Structure formats: C-alpha cells, structure tokens
C-alpha positions as CSV (number, residue, x, y, z in Angstrom):
1,X,41.8,-55.7,-11.3
2,X,41.1,-52.2,-12.6
3,X,44.0,-49.7,-12.6
4,X,43.6,-46.5,-10.7
5,X,43.6,-43.4,-12.8
6,X,46.1,-40.7,-12.4
7,X,43.3,-38.3,-11.3
8,X,42.3,-40.8,-8.5
9,X,45.8,-41.1,-7.3
10,X,46.2,-37.3,-7.2
11,X,43.0,-36.9,-5.2
12,X,44.1,-39.6,-2.7
13,X,47.4,-37.9,-2.4
14,X,45.7,-34.6,-1.6
15,X,43.4,-36.4,0.9
16,X,46.4,-37.9,2.7
17,X,48.2,-34.5,2.8
18,X,45.1,-32.8,4.2
19,X,44.7,-35.5,6.8
20,X,48.4,-35.2,7.8
21,X,47.9,-31.5,8.2
22,X,44.8,-32.0,10.3
23,X,46.6,-34.6,12.5
24,X,49.5,-32.2,13.0
25,X,47.1,-29.4,14.0
26,X,45.4,-31.6,16.5
27,X,48.8,-32.6,18.0
28,X,49.8,-28.9,18.2
29,X,46.6,-28.0,20.2
30,X,47.2,-31.0,22.5
31,X,50.8,-29.9,23.2
32,X,49.6,-26.3,23.7
33,X,47.1,-27.6,26.3
34,X,50.1,-28.6,28.5
35,X,51.8,-25.3,27.7
36,X,48.7,-23.4,28.8
37,X,48.5,-25.4,32.0
38,X,52.1,-24.6,32.8
39,X,51.4,-20.9,32.5
40,X,48.3,-21.1,34.7
41,X,49.2,-23.3,37.7
42,X,47.4,-22.8,41.0
43,X,49.8,-20.8,43.2
44,X,48.1,-22.1,46.3
45,X,48.9,-25.7,45.6
46,X,52.5,-27.0,46.0
47,X,54.2,-28.8,43.0
48,X,53.3,-32.5,42.6
49,X,55.2,-34.7,45.0
50,X,53.6,-38.1,44.5
51,X,51.7,-37.9,47.8
52,X,48.0,-38.1,47.5
53,X,46.1,-35.1,48.8
54,X,43.0,-37.1,49.7
55,X,44.2,-39.5,52.3
56,X,44.7,-42.5,50.1
57,X,47.3,-45.0,51.2
58,X,50.8,-44.6,49.5
59,X,52.6,-47.6,48.1
60,X,56.0,-47.3,49.6
61,X,57.8,-49.9,47.4
62,X,60.0,-50.4,44.4
63,X,58.9,-52.1,41.2
64,X,61.7,-54.5,40.3
65,X,60.8,-54.5,36.6
66,X,60.5,-50.7,36.1
67,X,62.9,-49.7,38.9
68,X,61.2,-46.4,39.7
69,X,59.7,-45.4,43.0
70,X,56.1,-46.5,43.0
71,X,54.4,-43.8,44.9
72,X,50.8,-42.6,44.6
73,X,47.5,-44.3,45.4
74,X,48.2,-48.0,45.8
75,X,44.5,-48.8,45.7
76,X,43.3,-46.0,43.4
77,X,42.6,-42.5,44.5
78,X,39.1,-42.5,45.9
79,X,39.2,-38.8,46.5
80,X,39.9,-37.9,42.9
81,X,38.1,-40.3,40.5
82,X,38.3,-37.8,37.6
83,X,42.1,-37.3,37.8
84,X,42.2,-33.5,38.1
85,X,44.2,-33.7,41.3
86,X,46.4,-36.6,40.4
87,X,49.4,-36.5,42.8
88,X,51.9,-36.6,39.9
89,X,50.5,-33.7,37.9
90,X,50.5,-30.0,38.7
91,X,47.1,-28.4,39.7
92,X,45.8,-25.8,37.3
93,X,43.8,-22.7,38.3
94,X,40.1,-23.2,38.4
95,X,39.5,-20.5,35.8
96,X,42.2,-21.5,33.3
97,X,40.3,-23.9,31.1
98,X,37.6,-21.5,29.9
99,X,39.7,-19.2,27.6
100,X,41.6,-22.2,26.2
101,X,38.3,-24.0,25.5
102,X,36.7,-21.0,24.0
103,X,39.7,-20.5,21.7
104,X,39.2,-24.0,20.2
105,X,35.4,-23.7,20.1
106,X,34.7,-26.2,22.8
107,X,32.9,-26.2,26.2
108,X,34.9,-25.4,29.3
109,X,34.5,-29.0,30.5
110,X,36.0,-30.3,27.2
111,X,38.9,-27.9,27.5
112,X,39.5,-28.9,31.1
113,X,39.5,-32.6,30.2
114,X,42.0,-31.9,27.4
115,X,44.3,-30.1,29.7
116,X,44.0,-32.9,32.3
117,X,44.8,-35.5,29.7
118,X,47.8,-33.6,28.4
119,X,49.3,-33.3,31.9
120,X,48.5,-37.0,32.7
121,X,50.3,-38.0,29.5
122,X,53.3,-35.8,30.1
123,X,53.8,-36.7,33.8
124,X,52.5,-40.2,34.0
125,X,53.4,-41.6,30.5
126,X,56.6,-39.7,29.5
127,X,57.5,-42.2,26.8
128,X,54.1,-41.8,25.2
129,X,54.4,-38.1,25.5
130,X,57.7,-38.1,23.7
131,X,56.1,-39.9,20.8
132,X,53.3,-37.4,20.8
133,X,55.8,-34.6,20.5
134,X,57.5,-36.4,17.6
135,X,54.2,-36.6,15.8
136,X,54.1,-40.4,16.1
137,X,51.1,-40.8,18.4
138,X,47.9,-39.0,17.8
139,X,46.3,-37.1,20.7
140,X,43.2,-39.2,20.8
141,X,45.4,-42.3,21.4
142,X,47.5,-40.6,24.1
143,X,44.3,-39.4,25.8
144,X,42.9,-42.9,25.8
145,X,46.0,-44.1,27.6
146,X,46.0,-41.2,30.0
147,X,42.5,-41.8,31.0
148,X,43.3,-45.5,31.6
149,X,45.8,-44.5,34.4
150,X,43.5,-42.2,36.3
151,X,43.5,-43.4,39.9
152,X,46.1,-46.1,39.2
153,X,49.3,-46.4,41.3
154,X,52.4,-44.9,39.8
155,X,54.1,-48.3,39.2
156,X,51.1,-49.3,37.1
157,X,51.4,-46.3,34.8
158,X,55.1,-46.8,34.6
159,X,54.5,-50.4,33.5
160,X,52.0,-49.3,30.9
161,X,54.2,-46.5,29.6
162,X,57.1,-48.9,29.2
163,X,55.1,-51.6,27.5
164,X,52.6,-49.6,25.5
165,X,54.6,-46.6,24.3
166,X,56.0,-48.6,21.3
167,X,52.5,-49.5,20.2
168,X,50.6,-46.5,21.4
169,X,50.0,-45.3,17.8
170,X,47.9,-48.4,17.0
171,X,46.5,-49.7,20.3
172,X,42.7,-50.0,20.6
173,X,40.5,-49.8,23.6
174,X,40.1,-53.5,24.0
175,X,43.8,-54.2,23.9
176,X,44.4,-51.3,26.3
177,X,41.9,-52.7,28.8
178,X,43.6,-56.1,28.6
179,X,47.0,-54.4,29.2
180,X,45.6,-52.6,32.3
181,X,44.2,-55.8,33.7
182,X,47.5,-57.6,33.2
183,X,49.4,-54.7,34.8
184,X,47.1,-54.7,37.9
185,X,47.3,-58.5,38.1
186,X,51.1,-58.5,38.0
187,X,51.6,-55.6,40.5
188,X,48.5,-55.8,42.7
189,X,46.8,-59.2,42.4
190,X,45.0,-58.9,45.7
191,X,43.7,-55.4,44.9
192,X,42.6,-56.5,41.4
193,X,40.6,-59.3,42.9
194,X,39.0,-56.8,45.3
195,X,38.3,-54.5,42.3
196,X,36.5,-57.3,40.5
197,X,34.3,-57.9,43.5
198,X,33.6,-54.2,43.9
199,X,32.6,-54.0,40.3
200,X,29.6,-56.2,41.1
201,X,28.2,-53.3,43.2
202,X,28.6,-50.7,40.4
203,X,24.9,-50.9,39.4
204,X,23.1,-48.2,37.6
205,X,19.8,-47.3,35.8
206,X,20.5,-44.4,33.5
207,X,18.0,-42.5,31.3
208,X,19.9,-41.1,28.4
209,X,18.3,-37.7,28.2
210,X,20.1,-36.6,25.0
211,X,18.8,-39.7,23.2
212,X,15.2,-38.4,22.9
213,X,14.1,-38.0,19.2
214,X,11.4,-35.9,17.6
215,X,8.7,-38.4,18.4
216,X,9.5,-38.6,22.0
217,X,11.4,-42.0,22.0
218,X,14.5,-42.3,24.2
219,X,17.0,-44.8,25.5
220,X,17.7,-46.2,29.0
221,X,20.5,-48.5,30.3
222,X,20.4,-50.9,33.2
223,X,23.2,-52.7,35.0
224,X,22.6,-54.7,38.1
225,X,22.6,-58.0,39.8
226,X,21.7,-60.8,37.4
227,X,18.8,-62.0,39.6
228,X,17.3,-58.6,39.8
229,X,17.5,-58.0,36.1
230,X,16.1,-61.5,35.4
231,X,13.1,-60.8,37.7
232,X,12.6,-57.4,36.0
233,X,12.7,-59.1,32.6
234,X,10.1,-61.6,33.6
235,X,7.9,-58.7,35.0
236,X,8.1,-56.9,31.7
237,X,7.0,-60.0,29.9
238,X,4.0,-60.5,32.3
239,X,2.9,-56.9,31.8
240,X,3.4,-57.2,28.1
241,X,1.0,-60.2,28.0
242,X,-1.6,-58.2,30.1
243,X,-1.2,-55.3,27.7
244,X,-2.0,-57.5,24.7
245,X,-5.2,-58.7,26.4
246,X,-6.1,-55.1,27.3
247,X,-5.5,-54.0,23.6
248,X,-7.7,-56.8,22.3
249,X,-10.5,-56.0,24.8
250,X,-10.4,-52.4,23.5
251,X,-10.8,-53.6,19.9
252,X,-7.2,-52.7,19.0
253,X,-4.6,-54.8,17.3
254,X,-1.9,-55.6,19.9
255,X,1.6,-54.3,19.3
256,X,4.5,-56.7,18.9
257,X,5.9,-58.3,22.0
258,X,9.1,-56.1,21.8
259,X,7.0,-52.9,21.7
260,X,4.7,-54.1,24.5
261,X,7.7,-54.9,26.7
262,X,8.8,-51.3,26.1
263,X,5.3,-50.0,27.1
264,X,5.5,-52.2,30.2
265,X,8.3,-50.0,31.6
266,X,5.9,-47.1,31.7
267,X,3.3,-49.3,33.4
268,X,5.8,-50.5,36.1
269,X,6.6,-46.8,36.7
270,X,3.2,-46.7,38.5
271,X,3.3,-49.8,40.8
272,X,-0.4,-49.5,41.7
273,X,-1.5,-49.3,38.1
274,X,0.8,-52.3,37.2
275,X,-0.8,-54.3,40.1
276,X,-4.2,-53.4,38.9
277,X,-3.4,-54.4,35.3
278,X,-2.0,-57.8,36.3
279,X,-4.8,-58.6,38.7
280,X,-7.6,-57.4,36.4
281,X,-8.8,-54.8,39.0
282,X,-10.0,-51.2,38.3
283,X,-7.0,-48.9,37.6
284,X,-6.4,-46.3,40.4
285,X,-6.0,-42.6,39.7
286,X,-2.8,-41.9,37.9
287,X,0.3,-40.9,40.0
288,X,2.6,-40.0,37.1
289,X,3.0,-36.4,36.1
290,X,4.8,-34.6,33.2
291,X,5.2,-30.9,32.3
292,X,5.3,-29.9,28.6
293,X,5.7,-26.4,27.3
294,X,3.8,-25.8,24.0
295,X,5.5,-23.1,21.9
296,X,3.1,-21.5,19.4
297,X,3.7,-18.4,17.2
298,X,1.1,-15.6,16.9
299,X,0.1,-17.0,13.5
300,X,0.5,-20.6,14.4
301,X,-2.6,-21.2,16.5
302,X,-4.1,-23.3,13.6
303,X,-0.8,-24.6,12.3
304,X,1.4,-27.4,13.6
305,X,2.6,-26.5,17.1
306,X,5.8,-27.9,18.4
307,X,6.2,-29.0,22.1
308,X,9.5,-28.1,23.9
309,X,10.5,-30.6,26.6
310,X,12.0,-28.4,29.3
311,X,13.7,-31.5,30.9
312,X,15.7,-32.4,27.7
313,X,15.7,-29.2,25.8
314,X,14.4,-31.0,22.8
315,X,11.4,-30.4,20.5
316,X,8.9,-33.1,19.7
317,X,6.2,-33.5,17.1
318,X,2.6,-32.5,17.7
319,X,1.6,-36.1,17.4
320,X,3.7,-37.0,20.5
321,X,2.0,-34.2,22.4
322,X,-1.4,-35.6,21.5
323,X,-0.4,-39.1,22.6
324,X,1.1,-37.9,25.9
325,X,-1.9,-35.7,26.7
326,X,-4.3,-38.5,25.8
327,X,-2.8,-41.0,28.1
328,X,-5.0,-42.2,30.9
329,X,-2.1,-43.1,33.2
330,X,-0.6,-39.6,33.5
331,X,-2.1,-36.6,35.3
332,X,-2.6,-33.6,33.0
333,X,-2.4,-30.1,34.3
334,X,-2.9,-27.0,32.1
335,X,-0.9,-24.0,33.2
336,X,-1.5,-20.4,32.2
337,X,-0.2,-19.1,28.8
338,X,3.2,-17.4,29.1
339,X,4.1,-14.7,26.5
340,X,7.8,-14.9,25.8
341,X,7.8,-11.2,24.8
342,X,6.5,-10.2,28.2
343,X,8.6,-8.2,30.7
344,X,8.5,-8.2,34.5
345,X,10.6,-6.2,36.9
346,X,11.1,-6.2,40.7
347,X,13.3,-4.3,43.1
348,X,14.2,-7.6,44.9
349,X,17.3,-9.5,44.0
350,X,15.4,-12.6,43.0
351,X,13.6,-12.1,39.7
352,X,9.9,-12.9,39.4
353,X,9.0,-16.5,38.6
354,X,7.7,-15.5,35.2
355,X,11.0,-13.8,34.4
356,X,12.9,-17.0,35.4
357,X,10.7,-19.2,33.3
358,X,10.9,-16.9,30.3
359,X,14.7,-16.6,30.5
360,X,15.0,-20.4,30.6
361,X,12.6,-20.8,27.6
362,X,14.4,-18.1,25.5
363,X,17.9,-19.3,26.2
364,X,17.3,-23.1,26.7
365,X,20.9,-23.6,27.8
366,X,23.5,-21.8,29.9
367,X,24.4,-18.7,27.7
368,X,28.2,-19.0,28.2
369,X,30.1,-19.7,25.0
370,X,29.6,-23.3,23.9
371,X,28.0,-24.4,27.1
372,X,25.1,-26.9,26.8
373,X,23.8,-27.3,30.4
374,X,20.0,-27.0,30.5
375,X,18.9,-23.5,31.5
376,X,16.5,-25.1,34.1
377,X,19.6,-26.3,36.1
378,X,21.4,-22.9,36.0
379,X,21.7,-19.9,38.2
380,X,19.8,-16.8,37.0
381,X,22.5,-14.2,36.6
382,X,22.1,-10.4,36.5
383,X,24.0,-9.4,33.4
384,X,24.6,-6.0,34.9
385,X,25.3,-6.8,38.5
386,X,22.6,-6.2,41.1
387,X,23.5,-3.6,43.8
388,X,22.4,-4.9,47.1
389,X,23.1,-1.6,48.9
390,X,21.3,0.5,46.3
391,X,19.1,-1.6,43.9
392,X,18.4,1.5,41.9
393,X,22.1,2.0,41.1
394,X,22.7,-1.6,39.8
395,X,21.3,-3.9,37.2
396,X,17.5,-4.5,37.5
397,X,15.9,-7.8,38.2
398,X,13.9,-7.9,35.0
399,X,13.7,-9.9,31.8
400,X,16.2,-7.8,29.8
401,X,18.9,-8.2,32.5
402,X,18.5,-11.9,33.5
403,X,20.2,-14.9,31.8
404,X,20.8,-18.5,32.9
405,X,24.5,-19.4,33.7
406,X,25.6,-22.7,35.1
407,X,27.4,-22.4,38.5
408,X,30.9,-22.7,37.0
409,X,30.4,-20.1,34.3
410,X,28.6,-17.8,36.8
411,X,31.8,-17.9,38.9
412,X,33.9,-17.1,35.8
413,X,31.8,-14.1,35.1
414,X,31.9,-12.9,38.7
415,X,35.5,-13.6,39.6
416,X,37.6,-14.3,36.6
417,X,37.3,-11.4,34.3
418,X,34.6,-12.6,31.8
419,X,31.9,-10.2,30.9
420,X,28.9,-10.1,28.6
421,X,26.1,-7.8,27.4
422,X,22.6,-8.3,26.0
423,X,22.4,-7.3,22.3
424,X,18.8,-8.4,21.8
425,X,16.4,-11.0,23.2
426,X,18.3,-14.3,23.1
427,X,21.5,-12.7,21.9
428,X,24.6,-12.1,24.1
429,X,28.1,-10.8,23.4
430,X,30.9,-12.3,25.6
431,X,34.4,-11.0,26.2
432,X,37.2,-12.9,28.0
433,X,40.3,-11.5,29.8
434,X,42.5,-12.2,26.7
435,X,40.6,-10.2,24.2
436,X,38.5,-13.0,22.7
437,X,34.8,-12.3,21.9
438,X,32.0,-14.7,21.3
439,X,28.4,-14.1,20.1
440,X,26.0,-16.5,21.8
441,X,22.4,-17.3,20.9
442,X,20.1,-20.2,21.5
443,X,21.5,-22.0,18.5
444,X,25.1,-21.9,19.5
445,X,28.3,-19.8,19.7
446,X,30.1,-17.7,17.0
447,X,33.7,-16.6,17.5
448,X,33.7,-12.9,16.6
449,X,37.2,-12.1,17.9
450,X,38.7,-9.4,15.6
451,X,41.8,-10.5,13.7
452,X,44.9,-9.6,15.7
453,X,43.0,-8.5,18.7
454,X,43.5,-11.5,21.0
455,X,45.4,-9.8,23.8
456,X,45.1,-9.3,27.5
457,X,42.4,-6.7,28.2
458,X,43.6,-3.9,30.4
C-alpha cells in the first residue's frame, strides 16, 4: 500500500479545517434564523399554546414513555400542511423572512423555510436543538428531522426527539422515515392505518418545468392507481406500434420503442388524433397549441436565432423551433414582431399589453432580489407608484416604470419598506429597511451593500 506524502497529508488537513469552518458557519446562520424570528414575532398572534388554530382535534392524553403532555394535532394539522403555523412554535411576521434571506443570498421562500425549520427544531425537538447549538448536529440534518414532524402530534415529535437526538448527526432519510413510521404505529396505530389508506389517493401527474433542456426535452412524473397506470402503459405501447407503422409508411426508419413510447404521450394529448392513428382514419385538424417567442438581434436575422419558452423561462436551440413549427399535430399561429426597445405609455393604471409583454420578456422573472418566479405569473408593478387621484403626479404606466413582481414581493415593496429604482433597461437597484442593497438584472442578484452600512434606514 503506497504511503501518503507529507504534502498530501497537509492538504487533507487544510481541507478538513476549511470544511469544519464551513460547517460552523452554516450552524451559526441556522441559529441566527431562530434569533431573527424571536426579534420579529407577529404581535397579533398569541404565544404558542399547543392548541391548533385550524380546528384540528387535540390529543388530550399523556404518553407513558415520554411523560409529557401530548397536545397538538392528533391526526396531523390539515390546516397547516407546511408547518408555518405549528401550534408549538411562535408565528413570525409575514415580512420578516425577506431581509434575512437577502442577507444570505437566498430567495424569500428559502429564508422563510430556514426560519420555520429552526423554530420547529428548537420547540419540537429540543434535544436535537441542544446538539445543534453544541456543533454536534449539522443544520441540514436538524432540518430533515424538523420537516419530518410537521403536522405530527406532539407526543410523536417528543418520541422522535428522545430516540433520534443521540443519532441525529448520522441519521439518513430512509432511517428517519422508518423511525417516523414506528413512532406513529406505536402511538397512533389506527391513524397510521388510515394514513396508509389515504396515501392511495395521493395521485399526481407532474410536469417538471425546470427540467427542460436546450433541445426541448423535459421530464414528467406520474403516480396513480396501479390499474390506471397499467392501462396507460398499454396505451403507450399501442400508439408506439402505430407510430412505427406510420414512420415506415412515410419512408422513415422507425425510432426505438422507448422513443416511440415517449412520442406516444404527445399523441395521446390529442385524443381525436390518437383515435385516428389507432383506427387508421384520416387525422382531424390539430387541437394542440403552443406559443414561442423567437428572440433575434438586429444583426442576427441570418444567424442562429434562439427561442425563448415563455412558460419555462428557458432558451432552446433553433433546431427545436424548426421541429415544433413543422409538426402537423400542433396549430401554428404567427404573432406580430415585438421590439423590446419599444416604449408605450398610457394615463390608465393598467399598462398597455405591449408594455406588459415587453416587461416580462426583459425581466423573465420577478425582479426582487434572488426571486425566480416566472414574470408571466407576476403582478406588473409601478416602480414609482401610480397616483390614482392625479395620474400626472405619480409614476407613469409606461415601459420604463413597469416591472414584474410576484405577489409576495409586491406586498413587501408596498407595505414593508422595500424600495427599488430602475437604473437601465433590465437593471434594478433594491434597498431594504435595514440598509442592505441589491443589484438585480435578468441574470441574477448582486449584493452591493456598502461595508458597514447595514443599519436601519431612517
């Protein structure tokens, strides 16, 4: 066996030291999340009492093994599936997460989830929390445990805290799921049986929008009744066989069965076309439609244009555009050319449609720091507020004063002291109530807070 050199040992030692420092920093941020929450509690909500605020039944009993009062939602809190209003943790103000998240370079949702997990760990899993404070359990492990107790009765989280705290630093997700199952079976055997039956109804068909790649290929997941999925699988195979015959008749080499089964999903999206294919009848007019925005520079009319999918916010290759536009099963509609450097204004509160479309195309996403919600799903905010009493005195409804903001961040700008200005087309400067500043463009967010200037803005 070769002997490690002194240089290798030295590098490994430095790696371990750097890793230890990184872990310590992550723990510090996680602990600060709870501290930040304590400083920004919702004054209109009473302290946690263990009583569910959503009408769920309270388990008025004592657990003989743990010995603590087992309050909370005996059957899981149906009114709070995300854990933000757990009856055992304090409620944080709605606008508290945004500055914390911005300070660590994350979205408001990510910051909100970290604050929630810190509070769940501290209040629901105090033994685990003590090990986090001691630097013995990393935040990602504590957060995994905290998320596992969301909606669980208090005696279940007590049971898990007692039995898992000693091994929290090394437990994996599979072992945790087994521990939760065991705790529920021990404490709520009837409810666990009902949960297992209820799980059969948790069916879904999910298109993973973020999975699309540059050639227009994406992923979709299905979960359903076995009989339904079995029948759908057989239908895919039947259509795949018909597609092979269609390809051969057209003088083409048929794709592999796997690829044809994937193509069959698109065929089945138009039931009339699928029926015609399987019966050998003439295909009806296409019912499927798609909208693509083709972005071309002034000098790129003869170059390689790139299509921008306004649904996903992703770019795709020109070859994919050609393939989509050449399909006979999809209706193709050509819309007027839109110049992104154009400018429209109106005295009305609602901007013109062209302004809305241009603002969405320029920004692509919500323009709040770190937010990634697609612009097409956002409100269209007046950067300088519109004056309903005297439109001439307020911000205009024009391209240079309109930007997409998701509803949550729109409310932060309107009610929570956040402000921003337009520096250039597609460039916004944000300031928060604590003196932080962020430069946002269509690529992302840059923290430009001056050193030593993070303080409450008067």
